[in-house]
C-alpha positions as CSV (number, residue, x, y, z in Angstrom):
1,M,-49.8,-19.5,50.2
2,G,-49.6,-23.3,49.7
3,H,-46.2,-23.4,51.4
4,E,-47.5,-20.9,54.2
5,D,-50.4,-23.1,54.9
6,G,-48.1,-26.2,54.7
7,R,-45.8,-24.5,57.6
8,R,-49.2,-23.6,59.8
9,N,-50.1,-27.3,59.5
10,Q,-46.8,-28.6,60.3
11,S,-46.2,-26.2,63.1
12,A,-49.7,-27.1,64.5
13,M,-49.0,-30.6,64.4
14,Q,-45.7,-30.3,66.4
15,G,-47.6,-28.0,69.0
16,S,-50.2,-31.0,69.2
17,R,-47.3,-33.6,69.8
18,L,-45.9,-31.1,72.0
19,F,-48.9,-31.0,73.8
20,A,-49.4,-34.6,73.9
21,F,-45.9,-35.1,75.2
22,A,-46.5,-33.2,78.1
23,V,-49.8,-34.3,79.2
24,L,-48.2,-37.7,79.0
25,T,-45.1,-37.0,80.9
26,A,-47.5,-34.9,83.6
27,G,-49.5,-38.0,83.8
28,I,-46.5,-40.4,84.5
29,V,-44.8,-37.8,87.2
30,A,-48.3,-37.9,88.8
31,A,-48.8,-41.9,88.8
32,V,-45.1,-42.0,90.3
33,A,-45.7,-39.5,92.9
34,G,-49.2,-41.1,94.1
35,C,-47.2,-44.4,94.3
36,G,-44.7,-42.6,96.6
37,S,-47.5,-41.2,98.4
38,V,-48.9,-44.6,99.0
39,A,-45.9,-46.0,100.1
40,S,-45.2,-43.2,102.6
41,R,-48.8,-43.6,104.1
42,G,-48.1,-47.2,104.3
43,Q,-45.2,-46.8,106.0
44,A,-46.7,-44.1,108.4
45,A,-49.7,-46.5,109.0
46,S,-47.4,-49.4,109.7
47,A,-45.4,-47.3,112.2
48,V,-48.7,-46.5,114.3
49,A,-49.7,-50.2,114.4
50,Q,-46.1,-51.2,115.6
51,R,-46.0,-48.4,118.1
52,L,-49.7,-49.6,119.8
53,L,-48.3,-53.1,120.3
54,E,-44.8,-51.6,121.8
55,A,-46.7,-49.2,124.4
56,V,-48.9,-52.3,125.2
57,E,-45.6,-54.1,126.0
58,R,-44.2,-51.3,128.0
59,K,-47.2,-51.1,130.0
60,D,-48.2,-47.7,129.2
61,G,-51.6,-47.8,128.3
62,A,-52.0,-44.0,128.0
63,A,-49.6,-43.9,124.5
64,A,-51.6,-47.1,123.6
65,C,-54.9,-45.7,123.7
66,A,-53.6,-42.5,122.0
67,L,-53.2,-44.5,118.9
68,L,-56.5,-46.1,118.9
69,A,-59.2,-44.6,117.0
70,P,-61.9,-42.4,119.1
71,Q,-64.8,-45.4,118.8
72,T,-62.2,-48.2,119.4
73,A,-60.7,-46.4,122.4
74,A,-64.5,-46.2,123.8
75,E,-65.5,-49.3,123.2
76,V,-62.3,-50.8,124.9
77,S,-63.1,-48.7,127.8
78,Q,-66.8,-49.8,127.9
79,S,-66.6,-53.1,127.8
80,A,-64.1,-53.5,130.5
81,Q,-65.8,-50.8,132.5
82,K,-62.8,-48.9,133.5
83,D,-60.7,-46.1,131.6
84,C,-58.9,-47.1,128.3
85,A,-55.7,-46.6,129.4
86,A,-56.0,-49.8,132.2
87,A,-58.3,-51.5,129.8
88,I,-56.0,-51.8,126.9
89,L,-53.6,-53.6,129.0
90,D,-55.6,-56.2,129.9
91,Q,-56.8,-57.2,126.1
92,N,-53.9,-59.9,125.7
93,L,-52.5,-58.2,122.4
94,P,-49.8,-60.0,121.0
95,P,-46.1,-58.9,121.4
96,A,-44.7,-56.2,118.8
97,G,-43.6,-57.9,116.0
98,T,-41.9,-56.8,112.5
99,V,-43.8,-55.1,110.1
100,T,-44.4,-58.0,107.1
101,S,-46.9,-55.5,104.8
102,D,-49.2,-52.8,104.5
103,D,-52.1,-52.1,102.2
104,V,-53.3,-48.5,101.8
105,Y,-56.9,-48.1,100.3
106,G,-57.7,-44.6,100.6
107,Q,-58.4,-43.6,104.0
108,W,-57.9,-47.4,105.5
109,A,-54.8,-49.5,105.8
110,R,-54.3,-52.9,107.0
111,V,-51.0,-53.6,108.5
112,R,-49.6,-57.2,108.9
113,L,-46.9,-57.5,111.5
114,S,-45.0,-60.9,112.2
115,S,-47.5,-61.1,115.6
116,D,-50.3,-59.2,114.5
117,T,-52.7,-57.8,111.9
118,E,-54.2,-54.4,112.4
119,F,-56.5,-52.1,110.6
120,L,-56.2,-48.4,110.7
121,G,-58.0,-45.4,109.5
122,M,-57.0,-41.8,108.6
123,F,-58.3,-39.2,111.2
124,P,-57.2,-35.6,111.6
125,G,-53.6,-35.9,113.1
126,G,-53.1,-39.0,111.4
127,W,-53.5,-43.0,111.5
128,R,-55.2,-44.5,114.1
129,V,-55.7,-48.1,114.8
130,V,-59.5,-49.0,114.3
131,A,-58.8,-53.0,115.4
132,A,-56.1,-54.7,116.8
133,G,-54.9,-58.6,117.4
134,C,-56.8,-59.8,114.4
135,T,-56.6,-63.1,113.1
136,P,-57.9,-64.2,109.5
137,R,-60.5,-66.7,109.4
138,G,-60.4,-67.7,105.9
139,D,-63.6,-66.1,103.6
140,R,-64.9,-64.6,106.9
141,P,-64.1,-61.3,108.6
142,Y,-61.0,-61.4,110.8
143,D,-61.6,-62.0,114.5
144,C,-60.2,-59.1,116.5
145,I,-59.3,-58.7,120.0
146,V,-59.6,-55.0,120.2
147,Q,-62.3,-53.1,117.9
148,G,-64.8,-50.2,117.6
149,N,-68.2,-50.4,116.8
């Protein structure tokens, strides 16, 4: 019986080690997959930020407004007292630049371009620009040309 108990204990220990290894491996795979997910989400947010400025450069107000968050589009329209497609073209947004960095925080993203900083939110259907034409002001909040309420 002594040998049999020893074999059971050894088998149980090997099973525990195998379980611990499986859990550790699953954790590493999940972490790596999560990083890839954040990177791809950052790239998607960056693409939307860049497309907004490109649409404004092409004078395609309808395309630019389609990339804005609903409240941002409403604010652009309301503050100019005209439809968003016309109002966005009058906002003096900077020219499209290259993306220098993106930071994703859950459902929010900050995209820095060589010419601008934009803030985006995740909405049904994808990323939408919440604020654009933003410049940092030290410890104070960014000053943005276009933003929602």
